[in-house]
N, C-alpha and C positions, 0 to 999 in steps of 0.2 A: 398600236403601244399597249401595254400591260405593264401590271406593277405585282409587286410582291411586298406582305407586309411581316413584318418582324415585331415581337413584343417580349423582352424578357425582365428579370426582376434586377439584373446586376448589369453594369455597362460593358464589362469584358464578356458576360455571356451573348451580347448583344454582338458584338464585335466579331467574336468567333462566328456565331451563325451567320452574319452577312459574308465575311471573308470564305467562310466555306461555300455559301451558295453561290458568289461570283467565280470563285474556284471552280466549280462541279458544273456552273452552266455557262456556256458561250451565249453571252449577251450583250448587247449593244446598251451599255446604260448610258439613259439620258439626264438622271437627275438622282440624288439619292435625301431623303427628307429624314431629320432626326428631329425626337423628341424627347424631352424627361418632362414627369410630371409627378408629384408628391402629395400625398395625401395625410391625414394624421388619424390613427385609430388609436384612442385612449393616448399613451405615451409613446406607442409606436409610429414612426415615420415609414409610410410604403411607397416606394420608388418603382417607376414604371419608365423603363426605357425601350423605346421604338421607332425603329425607321422603315422607309417605305422607300423601295427600289422601284425607279419607271426606269422602263426599258423597251425597247424594240425586240 
């Protein structure tokens, strides 16, 4: 079993990266884990969208 991890600052970028990976690689997907984290720096909110594909 293997994993591939993606990390983007916008959800649409993450979606594109995951879809491109799945399209370009012939893998047997076991699961996809998704996570969003938010931090605050001054008055800015910083988002981190990540996904982990678990595959064979």
